[in-house]
Biopython code that builds the backbone (N, CA, C, O; Angstrom):
import numpy as np
from Bio.PDB.StructureBuilder import StructureBuilder

atoms = [
    (1, "MET", "N", (1.658, 2.945, 1.530)),
    (1, "MET", "CA", (1.310, 2.973, 3.164)),
    (1, "MET", "C", (1.847, 4.028, 3.683)),
    (1, "MET", "O", (3.058, 4.210, 3.557)),
    (2, "ILE", "N", (1.106, 4.856, 4.312)),
    (2, "ILE", "CA", (1.855, 5.919, 5.206)),
    (2, "ILE", "C", (1.643, 5.528, 6.891)),
    (2, "ILE", "O", (0.559, 5.532, 7.474)),
    (3, "THR", "N", (2.781, 5.244, 7.407)),
    (3, "THR", "CA", (2.748, 4.968, 8.994)),
    (3, "THR", "C", (3.324, 6.135, 9.594)),
    (3, "THR", "O", (4.208, 6.817, 9.076)),
    (4, "VAL", "N", (2.756, 6.348, 10.774)),
    (4, "VAL", "CA", (3.094, 7.652, 11.609)),
    (4, "VAL", "C", (3.037, 7.031, 13.133)),
    (4, "VAL", "O", (2.116, 6.364, 13.601)),
    (5, "ILE", "N", (4.225, 7.411, 13.768)),
    (5, "ILE", "CA", (4.354, 6.860, 14.960)),
    (5, "ILE", "C", (4.027, 7.648, 15.963)),
    (5, "ILE", "O", (4.867, 8.510, 16.223)),
    (6, "ASN", "N", (2.994, 7.625, 16.665)),
    (6, "ASN", "CA", (2.396, 8.579, 17.612)),
    (6, "ASN", "C", (2.432, 7.806, 19.122)),
    (6, "ASN", "O", (1.868, 6.713, 19.172)),
    (7, "ASN", "N", (2.926, 8.207, 20.076)),
    (7, "ASN", "CA", (2.977, 7.972, 21.330)),
    (7, "ASN", "C", (3.754, 6.511, 21.481)),
    (7, "ASN", "O", (3.345, 5.651, 22.261)),
    (8, "GLY", "N", (4.804, 6.355, 20.725)),
    (8, "GLY", "CA", (5.360, 5.078, 20.606)),
    (8, "GLY", "C", (4.560, 3.969, 20.025)),
    (8, "GLY", "O", (4.964, 2.822, 20.218)),
    (9, "ILE", "N", (3.521, 4.157, 19.365)),
    (9, "ILE", "CA", (2.662, 3.231, 18.649)),
    (9, "ILE", "C", (2.709, 3.450, 16.989)),
    (9, "ILE", "O", (2.577, 4.556, 16.465)),
    (10, "SER", "N", (2.861, 2.554, 16.464)),
    (10, "SER", "CA", (2.776, 3.080, 14.993)),
    (10, "SER", "C", (1.424, 2.725, 14.257)),
    (10, "SER", "O", (1.009, 1.571, 14.143)),
    (11, "VAL", "N", (0.733, 3.935, 13.731)),
    (11, "VAL", "CA", (-0.686, 4.001, 13.372)),
    (11, "VAL", "C", (-0.139, 4.581, 11.612)),
    (11, "VAL", "O", (0.578, 5.474, 11.160)),
    (12, "ALA", "N", (-1.099, 3.297, 10.991)),
    (12, "ALA", "CA", (-0.810, 3.252, 9.605)),
    (12, "ALA", "C", (-2.060, 3.690, 9.119)),
    (12, "ALA", "O", (-2.993, 3.455, 9.887)),
    (13, "ILE", "N", (-2.425, 4.417, 7.770)),
    (13, "ILE", "CA", (-3.589, 4.742, 7.307)),
    (13, "ILE", "C", (-4.545, 3.509, 7.326)),
    (13, "ILE", "O", (-5.719, 3.748, 7.611)),
    (14, "SER", "N", (-4.157, 2.110, 7.034)),
    (14, "SER", "CA", (-4.604, 0.989, 7.172)),
    (14, "SER", "C", (-5.524, 0.804, 8.412)),
    (14, "SER", "O", (-6.740, 0.617, 8.380)),
    (15, "ASP", "N", (-4.740, 0.888, 9.490)),
    (15, "ASP", "CA", (-5.164, 0.857, 10.629)),
    (15, "ASP", "C", (-6.263, 1.759, 11.209)),
    (15, "ASP", "O", (-7.094, 1.321, 12.003)),
    (16, "VAL", "N", (-6.240, 3.104, 10.764)),
    (16, "VAL", "CA", (-7.503, 4.084, 10.598)),
    (16, "VAL", "C", (-8.575, 3.703, 9.701)),
    (16, "VAL", "O", (-9.710, 4.153, 9.852)),
    (17, "ALA", "N", (-8.273, 2.902, 8.782)),
    (17, "ALA", "CA", (-9.490, 2.547, 7.856)),
    (17, "ALA", "C", (-9.981, 1.203, 8.306)),
    (17, "ALA", "O", (-11.090, 0.943, 7.840)),
    (18, "LYS", "N", (-9.479, 0.287, 9.069)),
    (18, "LYS", "CA", (-9.939, -0.769, 9.735)),
    (18, "LYS", "C", (-10.860, -0.377, 11.100)),
    (18, "LYS", "O", (-12.012, -0.684, 11.407)),
    (19, "ALA", "N", (-9.908, 0.378, 11.729)),
    (19, "ALA", "CA", (-10.974, 1.095, 12.866)),
    (19, "ALA", "C", (-12.217, 1.620, 12.621)),
    (19, "ALA", "O", (-13.128, 1.375, 13.412)),
    (20, "ALA", "N", (-12.418, 2.361, 11.573)),
    (20, "ALA", "CA", (-13.490, 3.086, 11.226)),
    (20, "ALA", "C", (-14.363, 2.277, 10.410)),
    (20, "ALA", "O", (-15.472, 2.774, 10.209)),
    (21, "GLY", "N", (-14.163, 1.304, 9.961)),
    (21, "GLY", "CA", (-14.963, 0.486, 8.981)),
    (21, "GLY", "C", (-14.944, 0.834, 7.510)),
    (21, "GLY", "O", (-15.979, 0.669, 6.864)),
    (22, "VAL", "N", (-14.015, 1.233, 7.013)),
    (22, "VAL", "CA", (-13.969, 1.815, 5.681)),
    (22, "VAL", "C", (-12.659, 1.123, 4.725)),
    (22, "VAL", "O", (-12.215, 0.025, 5.060)),
    (23, "SER", "N", (-12.221, 1.682, 3.804)),
    (23, "SER", "CA", (-11.246, 1.339, 2.884)),
    (23, "SER", "C", (-10.552, 2.381, 3.119)),
    (23, "SER", "O", (-10.963, 3.433, 3.607)),
    (24, "THR", "N", (-8.948, 1.995, 2.614)),
    (24, "THR", "CA", (-8.070, 3.090, 2.923)),
    (24, "THR", "C", (-7.981, 4.263, 2.092)),
    (24, "THR", "O", (-7.359, 5.319, 2.204)),
    (25, "ALA", "N", (-9.028, 3.640, 0.945)),
    (25, "ALA", "CA", (-9.236, 4.960, -0.390)),
    (25, "ALA", "C", (-10.031, 6.248, 0.454)),
    (25, "ALA", "O", (-9.701, 7.434, 0.475)),
    (26, "THR", "N", (-11.243, 5.552, 1.167)),
    (26, "THR", "CA", (-12.128, 6.514, 1.776)),
    (26, "THR", "C", (-11.372, 7.280, 2.936)),
    (26, "THR", "O", (-11.767, 8.381, 3.319)),
    (27, "ILE", "N", (-10.180, 6.600, 3.520)),
    (27, "ILE", "CA", (-9.573, 7.688, 4.459)),
    (27, "ILE", "C", (-9.099, 8.602, 3.723)),
    (27, "ILE", "O", (-9.504, 9.749, 3.912)),
    (28, "SER", "N", (-8.112, 8.341, 2.684)),
    (28, "SER", "CA", (-7.431, 9.157, 1.864)),
    (28, "SER", "C", (-8.095, 10.389, 1.519)),
    (28, "SER", "O", (-7.612, 11.508, 1.692)),
    (29, "ARG", "N", (-9.623, 10.041, 0.846)),
    (29, "ARG", "CA", (-10.487, 11.059, 0.336)),
    (29, "ARG", "C", (-10.684, 11.763, 1.474)),
    (29, "ARG", "O", (-10.506, 12.973, 1.338)),
    (30, "TYR", "N", (-11.076, 11.297, 2.833)),
    (30, "TYR", "CA", (-11.364, 12.016, 3.979)),
    (30, "TYR", "C", (-10.376, 13.276, 3.962)),
    (30, "TYR", "O", (-10.681, 14.457, 3.794)),
    (31, "LEU", "N", (-8.900, 12.623, 4.218)),
    (31, "LEU", "CA", (-7.782, 13.452, 4.636)),
    (31, "LEU", "C", (-7.498, 14.544, 3.391)),
    (31, "LEU", "O", (-6.988, 15.653, 3.551)),
    (32, "ASN", "N", (-7.926, 14.004, 2.174)),
    (32, "ASN", "CA", (-7.848, 15.339, 1.230)),
    (32, "ASN", "C", (-9.022, 16.129, 0.949)),
    (32, "ASN", "O", (-9.025, 16.761, -0.107)),
    (33, "GLY", "N", (-10.094, 16.204, 1.775)),
    (33, "GLY", "CA", (-10.970, 17.063, 1.782)),
    (33, "GLY", "C", (-12.272, 16.810, 0.710)),
    (33, "GLY", "O", (-13.259, 17.505, 0.470)),
    (34, "LYS", "N", (-11.798, 15.442, 0.155)),
    (34, "LYS", "CA", (-12.966, 14.896, -1.244)),
    (34, "LYS", "C", (-13.743, 14.113, -0.615)),
    (34, "LYS", "O", (-13.613, 12.895, -0.501)),
    (35, "PHE", "N", (-14.861, 15.013, -0.039)),
    (35, "PHE", "CA", (-16.230, 14.161, 0.600)),
    (35, "PHE", "C", (-17.185, 13.764, -0.407)),
    (35, "PHE", "O", (-18.175, 13.143, -0.019)),
    (36, "GLY", "N", (-17.073, 13.984, -1.470)),
    (36, "GLY", "CA", (-17.918, 13.602, -2.372)),
    (36, "GLY", "C", (-19.266, 12.986, -1.930)),
    (36, "GLY", "O", (-20.039, 13.737, -1.335)),
    (37, "SER", "N", (-19.640, 11.691, -2.155)),
    (37, "SER", "CA", (-20.847, 10.962, -1.724)),
    (37, "SER", "C", (-20.388, 10.329, -0.329)),
    (37, "SER", "O", (-20.844, 9.248, 0.042)),
    (38, "MET", "N", (-19.613, 10.939, 0.304)),
    (38, "MET", "CA", (-19.438, 10.284, 1.645)),
    (38, "MET", "C", (-20.498, 11.083, 2.628)),
    (38, "MET", "O", (-20.821, 12.271, 2.633)),
    (39, "SER", "N", (-20.924, 9.957, 3.476)),
    (39, "SER", "CA", (-22.085, 10.688, 4.348)),
    (39, "SER", "C", (-21.601, 11.405, 5.707)),
    (39, "SER", "O", (-20.544, 11.057, 6.233)),
    (40, "ALA", "N", (-22.246, 12.212, 6.146)),
    (40, "ALA", "CA", (-21.817, 12.866, 7.263)),
    (40, "ALA", "C", (-21.515, 11.876, 8.267)),
    (40, "ALA", "O", (-20.533, 12.078, 8.982)),
    (41, "ALA", "N", (-22.195, 10.860, 8.427)),
    (41, "ALA", "CA", (-22.073, 9.996, 9.695)),
    (41, "ALA", "C", (-20.531, 9.453, 9.197)),
    (41, "ALA", "O", (-19.613, 9.629, 9.998)),
    (42, "THR", "N", (-20.301, 8.954, 8.205)),
    (42, "THR", "CA", (-18.769, 8.480, 7.747)),
    (42, "THR", "C", (-17.819, 9.127, 8.154)),
    (42, "THR", "O", (-16.913, 8.568, 8.771)),
    (43, "ARG", "N", (-17.808, 10.745, 7.846)),
    (43, "ARG", "CA", (-16.866, 11.778, 8.046)),
    (43, "ARG", "C", (-16.902, 11.684, 9.572)),
    (43, "ARG", "O", (-15.833, 11.394, 10.108)),
    (44, "GLU", "N", (-17.848, 11.861, 10.266)),
    (44, "GLU", "CA", (-18.007, 12.017, 11.569)),
    (44, "GLU", "C", (-17.025, 10.552, 12.313)),
    (44, "GLU", "O", (-16.013, 10.730, 12.990)),
    (45, "ARG", "N", (-17.482, 9.467, 12.062)),
    (45, "ARG", "CA", (-17.075, 7.992, 12.205)),
    (45, "ARG", "C", (-15.330, 8.293, 12.080)),
    (45, "ARG", "O", (-14.575, 8.085, 13.030)),
    (46, "ILE", "N", (-14.970, 8.694, 11.048)),
    (46, "ILE", "CA", (-13.617, 8.758, 10.719)),
    (46, "ILE", "C", (-12.931, 9.702, 11.467)),
    (46, "ILE", "O", (-11.817, 9.390, 11.887)),
    (47, "SER", "N", (-13.417, 10.868, 11.728)),
    (47, "SER", "CA", (-12.908, 11.864, 12.335)),
    (47, "SER", "C", (-12.675, 11.544, 14.143)),
    (47, "SER", "O", (-11.817, 12.005, 14.896)),
    (48, "ARG", "N", (-13.477, 10.862, 14.345)),
    (48, "ARG", "CA", (-13.578, 10.319, 16.169)),
    (48, "ARG", "C", (-12.353, 9.165, 15.867)),
    (48, "ARG", "O", (-11.446, 9.065, 16.693)),
    (49, "VAL", "N", (-12.362, 8.420, 14.824)),
    (49, "VAL", "CA", (-11.185, 7.175, 14.853)),
    (49, "VAL", "C", (-9.778, 7.913, 14.714)),
    (49, "VAL", "O", (-8.818, 7.542, 15.389)),
    (50, "ILE", "N", (-9.688, 9.053, 13.745)),
    (50, "ILE", "CA", (-8.235, 9.692, 13.784)),
    (50, "ILE", "C", (-7.792, 10.628, 15.011)),
    (50, "ILE", "O", (-6.657, 10.746, 15.474)),
    (51, "ALA", "N", (-9.174, 11.368, 15.488)),
    (51, "ALA", "CA", (-8.470, 11.844, 17.070)),
    (51, "ALA", "C", (-8.283, 10.706, 17.747)),
    (51, "ALA", "O", (-7.221, 10.774, 18.366)),
    (52, "LYS", "N", (-8.954, 9.478, 17.940)),
    (52, "LYS", "CA", (-8.727, 8.610, 19.113)),
    (52, "LYS", "C", (-7.359, 7.966, 18.923)),
    (52, "LYS", "O", (-6.727, 7.615, 19.920)),
    (53, "MET", "N", (-6.824, 7.776, 17.589)),
    (53, "MET", "CA", (-5.712, 7.181, 17.309)),
    (53, "MET", "C", (-4.529, 8.073, 17.173)),
    (53, "MET", "O", (-3.405, 7.706, 16.830)),
    (54, "ASN", "N", (-4.917, 9.348, 17.493)),
    (54, "ASN", "CA", (-4.023, 10.513, 17.105)),
    (54, "ASN", "C", (-3.065, 10.213, 15.931)),
    (54, "ASN", "O", (-1.837, 10.143, 15.996)),
    (55, "TYR", "N", (-3.876, 10.045, 14.811)),
    (55, "TYR", "CA", (-3.359, 9.678, 13.473)),
    (55, "TYR", "C", (-2.973, 10.981, 13.002)),
    (55, "TYR", "O", (-3.876, 11.818, 12.981)),
    (56, "LYS", "N", (-1.794, 11.346, 12.607)),
    (56, "LYS", "CA", (-1.400, 12.413, 11.869)),
    (56, "LYS", "C", (-0.674, 12.072, 10.467)),
    (56, "LYS", "O", (0.279, 11.293, 10.500)),
    (57, "PRO", "N", (-1.028, 12.544, 9.416)),
    (57, "PRO", "CA", (-0.785, 11.923, 8.185)),
    (57, "PRO", "C", (0.829, 12.289, 8.114)),
    (57, "PRO", "O", (1.162, 13.309, 8.718)),
    (58, "ASN", "N", (1.801, 11.581, 7.463)),
    (58, "ASN", "CA", (3.074, 12.109, 7.385)),
    (58, "ASN", "C", (3.119, 13.127, 5.823)),
    (58, "ASN", "O", (2.770, 12.793, 4.691)),
    (59, "ASP", "N", (3.703, 14.484, 6.328)),
    (59, "ASP", "CA", (3.802, 15.200, 5.171)),
    (59, "ASP", "C", (4.921, 14.495, 4.033)),
    (59, "ASP", "O", (4.558, 14.138, 2.912)),
    (60, "VAL", "N", (5.857, 14.410, 4.365)),
    (60, "VAL", "CA", (6.783, 14.047, 3.682)),
    (60, "VAL", "C", (6.370, 12.889, 2.554)),
    (60, "VAL", "O", (6.662, 12.986, 1.362)),
    (61, "ALA", "N", (5.602, 11.721, 3.176)),
    (61, "ALA", "CA", (5.241, 10.791, 2.462)),
    (61, "ALA", "C", (4.201, 11.020, 1.578)),
    (61, "ALA", "O", (4.033, 10.425, 0.513)),
    (62, "ARG", "N", (3.377, 12.062, 2.130)),
    (62, "ARG", "CA", (2.134, 12.446, 1.057)),
    (62, "ARG", "C", (2.732, 13.275, 0.139)),
    (62, "ARG", "O", (2.173, 13.311, -0.958)),
    (63, "SER", "N", (3.884, 14.069, 0.309)),
    (63, "SER", "CA", (4.426, 15.071, -0.745)),
    (63, "SER", "C", (5.107, 14.169, -1.886)),
    (63, "SER", "O", (4.984, 14.485, -3.069)),
    (64, "LEU", "N", (5.845, 13.012, -1.479)),
    (64, "LEU", "CA", (5.914, 12.039, -2.304)),
    (64, "LEU", "C", (5.410, 11.386, -3.304)),
    (64, "LEU", "O", (5.907, 11.060, -4.382)),
    (65, "ARG", "N", (3.858, 11.140, -2.629)),
    (65, "ARG", "CA", (3.079, 10.606, -3.557)),
    (65, "ARG", "C", (2.197, 11.618, -4.440)),
    (65, "ARG", "O", (1.656, 11.220, -5.472)),
    (66, "SER", "N", (2.099, 12.670, -4.085)),
    (66, "SER", "CA", (1.259, 13.867, -4.611)),
    (66, "SER", "C", (2.437, 14.601, -5.571)),
    (66, "SER", "O", (1.963, 15.284, -6.480)),
    (67, "THR", "N", (3.549, 14.565, -5.512)),
    (67, "THR", "CA", (4.564, 15.412, -6.310)),
    (67, "THR", "C", (4.482, 17.042, -5.698)),
    (67, "THR", "O", (4.955, 18.014, -6.287)),
    (68, "GLN", "N", (3.906, 17.075, -4.634)),
    (68, "GLN", "CA", (3.668, 18.416, -4.377)),
    (68, "GLN", "C", (4.347, 18.493, -2.659)),
    (68, "GLN", "O", (3.869, 17.982, -1.647)),
    (69, "SER", "N", (5.736, 19.408, -2.820)),
    (69, "SER", "CA", (6.436, 19.142, -1.489)),
    (69, "SER", "C", (5.603, 20.065, -0.508)),
    (69, "SER", "O", (5.858, 19.840, 0.675)),
    (70, "LYS", "N", (4.585, 21.136, -0.758)),
    (70, "LYS", "CA", (4.424, 22.212, 0.198)),
    (70, "LYS", "C", (5.458, 22.608, 1.035)),
    (70, "LYS", "O", (5.242, 22.775, 2.235)),
    (71, "THR", "N", (6.894, 22.832, 0.396)),
    (71, "THR", "CA", (7.916, 23.521, 0.977)),
    (71, "THR", "C", (8.420, 24.721, 0.174)),
    (71, "THR", "O", (8.616, 24.717, -1.041)),
    (72, "ILE", "N", (8.618, 25.825, 1.069)),
    (72, "ILE", "CA", (9.215, 27.033, 0.761)),
    (72, "ILE", "C", (10.230, 27.473, 1.425)),
    (72, "ILE", "O", (10.275, 27.506, 2.655)),
    (73, "ALA", "N", (11.253, 27.900, 0.554)),
    (73, "ALA", "CA", (12.607, 28.131, 0.754)),
    (73, "ALA", "C", (12.575, 29.868, 0.913)),
    (73, "ALA", "O", (12.144, 30.619, 0.038)),
    (74, "VAL", "N", (12.961, 30.168, 1.823)),
    (74, "VAL", "CA", (13.215, 31.712, 2.209)),
    (74, "VAL", "C", (14.425, 32.001, 2.447)),
    (74, "VAL", "O", (15.007, 31.503, 3.411)),
    (75, "ILE", "N", (15.122, 33.013, 1.458)),
    (75, "ILE", "CA", (16.344, 33.461, 1.951)),
    (75, "ILE", "C", (16.591, 34.822, 2.187)),
    (75, "ILE", "O", (16.470, 35.736, 1.371)),
    (76, "MET", "N", (17.000, 34.905, 3.538)),
    (76, "MET", "CA", (17.284, 36.213, 4.221)),
    (76, "MET", "C", (18.881, 36.835, 4.056)),
    (76, "MET", "O", (19.959, 36.250, 3.949)),
    (77, "ALA", "N", (18.547, 38.215, 4.084)),
    (77, "ALA", "CA", (19.728, 38.702, 3.861)),
    (77, "ALA", "C", (20.843, 38.761, 5.116)),
    (77, "ALA", "O", (22.074, 38.800, 5.102)),
    (78, "ASP", "N", (19.920, 38.753, 6.141)),
    (78, "ASP", "CA", (20.794, 38.721, 7.601)),
    (78, "ASP", "C", (19.534, 38.178, 8.541)),
    (78, "ASP", "O", (18.624, 38.926, 8.897)),
    (79, "ILE", "N", (19.608, 36.802, 8.885)),
    (79, "ILE", "CA", (18.297, 36.478, 9.836)),
    (79, "ILE", "C", (18.433, 36.977, 11.370)),
    (79, "ILE", "O", (17.744, 36.527, 12.285)),
    (80, "PHE", "N", (19.459, 38.008, 11.516)),
    (80, "PHE", "CA", (19.743, 38.245, 12.900)),
    (80, "PHE", "C", (19.047, 39.780, 12.886)),
    (80, "PHE", "O", (18.987, 40.322, 13.990)),
    (81, "ASN", "N", (18.590, 40.421, 11.897)),
    (81, "ASN", "CA", (18.119, 41.532, 11.702)),
    (81, "ASN", "C", (16.634, 41.761, 12.137)),
    (81, "ASN", "O", (15.798, 41.280, 11.373)),
    (82, "PRO", "N", (16.289, 42.254, 12.967)),
    (82, "PRO", "CA", (15.064, 42.145, 13.812)),
    (82, "PRO", "C", (13.720, 42.276, 12.613)),
    (82, "PRO", "O", (12.679, 41.623, 12.688)),
    (83, "TYR", "N", (13.984, 43.072, 11.755)),
    (83, "TYR", "CA", (13.057, 43.332, 10.760)),
    (83, "TYR", "C", (13.067, 41.793, 9.909)),
    (83, "TYR", "O", (12.019, 41.232, 9.588)),
    (84, "SER", "N", (13.926, 41.443, 9.723)),
    (84, "SER", "CA", (14.046, 40.057, 9.025)),
    (84, "SER", "C", (12.966, 38.988, 9.877)),
    (84, "SER", "O", (12.009, 38.385, 9.392)),
    (85, "MET", "N", (13.343, 38.971, 10.980)),
    (85, "MET", "CA", (12.400, 38.161, 12.063)),
    (85, "MET", "C", (11.112, 38.260, 11.814)),
    (85, "MET", "O", (10.321, 37.317, 11.794)),
    (86, "ASP", "N", (10.754, 39.929, 11.525)),
    (86, "ASP", "CA", (9.277, 39.910, 11.740)),
    (86, "ASP", "C", (8.652, 39.419, 10.572)),
    (86, "ASP", "O", (7.605, 38.771, 10.572)),
    (87, "ILE", "N", (9.493, 39.828, 9.295)),
    (87, "ILE", "CA", (9.235, 39.294, 7.916)),
    (87, "ILE", "C", (8.711, 37.817, 7.960)),
    (87, "ILE", "O", (7.576, 37.400, 7.729)),
    (88, "LEU", "N", (9.945, 37.080, 8.351)),
    (88, "LEU", "CA", (9.744, 35.751, 8.575)),
    (88, "LEU", "C", (8.674, 35.112, 9.608)),
    (88, "LEU", "O", (8.097, 34.042, 9.415)),
    (89, "LYS", "N", (8.536, 35.807, 10.548)),
    (89, "LYS", "CA", (6.980, 35.380, 11.186)),
    (89, "LYS", "C", (5.790, 35.398, 10.766)),
    (89, "LYS", "O", (4.850, 34.679, 11.106)),
    (90, "GLY", "N", (5.844, 36.578, 9.701)),
    (90, "GLY", "CA", (4.743, 36.887, 8.996)),
    (90, "GLY", "C", (4.358, 35.729, 7.770)),
    (90, "GLY", "O", (3.286, 35.219, 7.444)),
    (91, "ILE", "N", (5.737, 35.572, 7.266)),
    (91, "ILE", "CA", (5.475, 34.455, 6.139)),
    (91, "ILE", "C", (5.155, 33.239, 6.764)),
    (91, "ILE", "O", (4.282, 32.551, 6.234)),
    (92, "GLU", "N", (5.905, 32.696, 8.182)),
    (92, "GLU", "CA", (5.278, 31.506, 8.587)),
    (92, "GLU", "C", (3.726, 31.519, 9.171)),
    (92, "GLU", "O", (2.911, 30.597, 9.182)),
    (93, "GLY", "N", (3.623, 32.607, 9.556)),
    (93, "GLY", "CA", (2.089, 32.911, 10.105)),
    (93, "GLY", "C", (1.024, 32.332, 9.134)),
    (93, "GLY", "O", (0.094, 31.582, 9.430)),
    (94, "VAL", "N", (1.404, 32.915, 7.711)),
    (94, "VAL", "CA", (0.585, 32.634, 6.554)),
    (94, "VAL", "C", (0.418, 31.287, 5.949)),
    (94, "VAL", "O", (-0.645, 30.707, 5.729)),
    (95, "CYS", "N", (1.579, 30.894, 5.722)),
    (95, "CYS", "CA", (2.040, 29.489, 5.258)),
    (95, "CYS", "C", (1.731, 27.983, 6.186)),
    (95, "CYS", "O", (1.251, 26.949, 5.721)),
    (96, "THR", "N", (2.116, 28.199, 7.448)),
    (96, "THR", "CA", (2.000, 26.967, 7.998)),
    (96, "THR", "C", (0.448, 26.555, 8.226)),
    (96, "THR", "O", (0.153, 25.372, 8.056)),
    (97, "PRO", "N", (-0.318, 27.262, 8.515)),
    (97, "PRO", "CA", (-1.995, 26.691, 8.541)),
    (97, "PRO", "C", (-2.361, 26.256, 7.483)),
    (97, "PRO", "O", (-3.451, 25.684, 7.478)),
    (98, "PHE", "N", (-1.658, 26.356, 6.309)),
    (98, "PHE", "CA", (-1.961, 25.500, 4.835)),
    (98, "PHE", "C", (-1.053, 24.519, 4.721)),
    (98, "PHE", "O", (-0.978, 23.873, 3.676)),
    (99, "GLY", "N", (-0.286, 24.288, 5.724)),
    (99, "GLY", "CA", (0.781, 22.603, 5.752)),
    (99, "GLY", "C", (1.959, 22.855, 4.963)),
    (99, "GLY", "O", (2.650, 21.934, 4.526)),
    (100, "TYR", "N", (2.239, 24.207, 4.744)),
    (100, "TYR", "CA", (3.308, 24.311, 4.208)),
    (100, "TYR", "C", (4.529, 24.328, 5.203)),
    (100, "TYR", "O", (4.277, 24.512, 6.394)),
    (101, "THR", "N", (5.962, 24.133, 4.762)),
    (101, "THR", "CA", (7.082, 23.932, 5.800)),
    (101, "THR", "C", (7.860, 24.836, 5.093)),
    (101, "THR", "O", (7.763, 25.120, 3.900)),
    (102, "LEU", "N", (8.741, 25.324, 6.024)),
    (102, "LEU", "CA", (9.427, 26.689, 5.571)),
    (102, "LEU", "C", (11.239, 26.005, 5.705)),
    (102, "LEU", "O", (11.708, 25.311, 6.607)),
    (103, "PHE", "N", (11.759, 26.406, 4.743)),
    (103, "PHE", "CA", (13.462, 26.338, 4.893)),
    (103, "PHE", "C", (14.139, 27.681, 4.922)),
    (103, "PHE", "O", (13.896, 28.370, 3.932)),
    (104, "LEU", "N", (14.903, 28.197, 5.792)),
    (104, "LEU", "CA", (15.259, 29.599, 6.356)),
    (104, "LEU", "C", (16.984, 29.185, 5.824)),
    (104, "LEU", "O", (17.738, 28.301, 6.229)),
    (105, "CYS", "N", (17.168, 30.222, 4.787)),
    (105, "CYS", "CA", (18.671, 30.296, 4.484)),
    (105, "CYS", "C", (19.067, 31.961, 4.979)),
    (105, "CYS", "O", (18.418, 32.997, 4.834)),
    (106, "ASP", "N", (20.192, 31.751, 5.510)),
    (106, "ASP", "CA", (20.848, 33.225, 5.921)),
    (106, "ASP", "C", (21.971, 33.426, 4.839)),
    (106, "ASP", "O", (22.920, 32.646, 4.755)),
    (107, "ALA", "N", (21.807, 34.549, 3.990)),
    (107, "ALA", "CA", (22.853, 34.953, 3.060)),
    (107, "ALA", "C", (24.090, 35.855, 3.886)),
    (107, "ALA", "O", (25.092, 36.312, 3.337)),
    (108, "LYS", "N", (23.849, 35.943, 4.900)),
    (108, "LYS", "CA", (25.014, 36.628, 5.695)),
    (108, "LYS", "C", (25.225, 37.807, 5.136)),
    (108, "LYS", "O", (26.424, 38.075, 5.064)),
    (109, "ASP", "N", (24.325, 38.825, 4.603)),
    (109, "ASP", "CA", (24.172, 40.083, 4.106)),
    (109, "ASP", "C", (25.555, 40.044, 2.842)),
    (109, "ASP", "O", (26.419, 40.913, 2.729)),
    (110, "ASN", "N", (25.434, 38.858, 2.051)),
    (110, "ASN", "CA", (26.319, 38.756, 0.899)),
    (110, "ASN", "C", (25.545, 38.630, -0.242)),
    (110, "ASN", "O", (24.917, 37.589, -0.433)),
    (111, "ALA", "N", (25.506, 39.536, -1.012)),
    (111, "ALA", "CA", (24.668, 39.543, -2.507)),
    (111, "ALA", "C", (24.839, 38.328, -3.097)),
    (111, "ALA", "O", (23.815, 37.684, -3.319)),
    (112, "GLN", "N", (26.106, 37.767, -3.467)),
    (112, "GLN", "CA", (26.324, 36.721, -4.134)),
    (112, "GLN", "C", (25.737, 35.415, -3.233)),
    (112, "GLN", "O", (25.527, 34.396, -3.891)),
    (113, "ASN", "N", (25.532, 35.376, -2.177)),
    (113, "ASN", "CA", (24.835, 34.059, -1.366)),
    (113, "ASN", "C", (23.355, 34.347, -1.777)),
    (113, "ASN", "O", (22.584, 33.510, -2.244)),
    (114, "GLU", "N", (23.106, 35.534, -1.555)),
    (114, "GLU", "CA", (21.501, 35.508, -2.147)),
    (114, "GLU", "C", (21.197, 35.137, -3.350)),
    (114, "GLU", "O", (20.022, 35.139, -3.718)),
]
sb = StructureBuilder()
sb.init_structure("model")
sb.init_model(0)
sb.init_chain("A")
sb.init_seg("    ")
for serial, (resi, resn, name, xyz) in enumerate(atoms, 1):
    if name == "N":
        sb.init_residue(resn, " ", resi, " ")
    sb.init_atom(name, np.array(xyz, "f"), 0.0, 1.0, " ", f" {name:<3s}", serial, name[0])
structure = sb.get_structure()
């Protein structure tokens, strides 16, 4: 069970399912974009409940279950170099919309650290 704290209130996927009148499996399929035989009305109802409850899946919990961390490590020679920051902003701009988390490492201009 994935539990998320929103505005001090604990919201679990089972809470969303109950409020939407569907199973947790249906909510999971919805969150993963697997609409298959799900009607448009069901998708809309789930969408409204998720918005109303301010439910956001926990990416760490999801990665444990799916064995995909959606994490990228970026090693920069010198993070204070303006060029490096432009590159990092570009990487982040492309990766973040797809749900990836970035870890940044500064090699401090040391080839061995890189």
